[in-house]
Steps between C-alpha positions, in 0.01 A plus 500: 500500500480173694398171340147381569568225757167331426573480127859381549389217730210405270734477201721262701192286573509560875184453703370822650235541768275805517159623603223741409452819699139612496397585856798657677527857380836593651816474290687370807341158435753451218790522744331239718437269204862520393619436856271194507690361202260572215646587161227724361153644551222609267293804589139429408315808379225295336356354821606761755433867573866608453544847359770587248679686780507187718632293212765763424607498865522118488709521184737739671521280811560192284782673315663615823476148647618345170184289504339403169151637459238445232141604472160469342310792363153611615216324326728237352629737232859397427 
């Protein structure tokens, strides 16, 4: 299993730049965000219409691109 790049950099105190994803429903956006130099993205299920399938596809795309991905649950339930 690979180390979580986001966690490793955070523990070293490095600044990381990321964004929320709440309107673009294609997992390919994660590849574009990484290519643009971002370090992570958060998939927002609380304020967007993303289905669990879309979020699962984004998780898979993030793992393949080695791009850190977080998320928020629907209705603010953590």
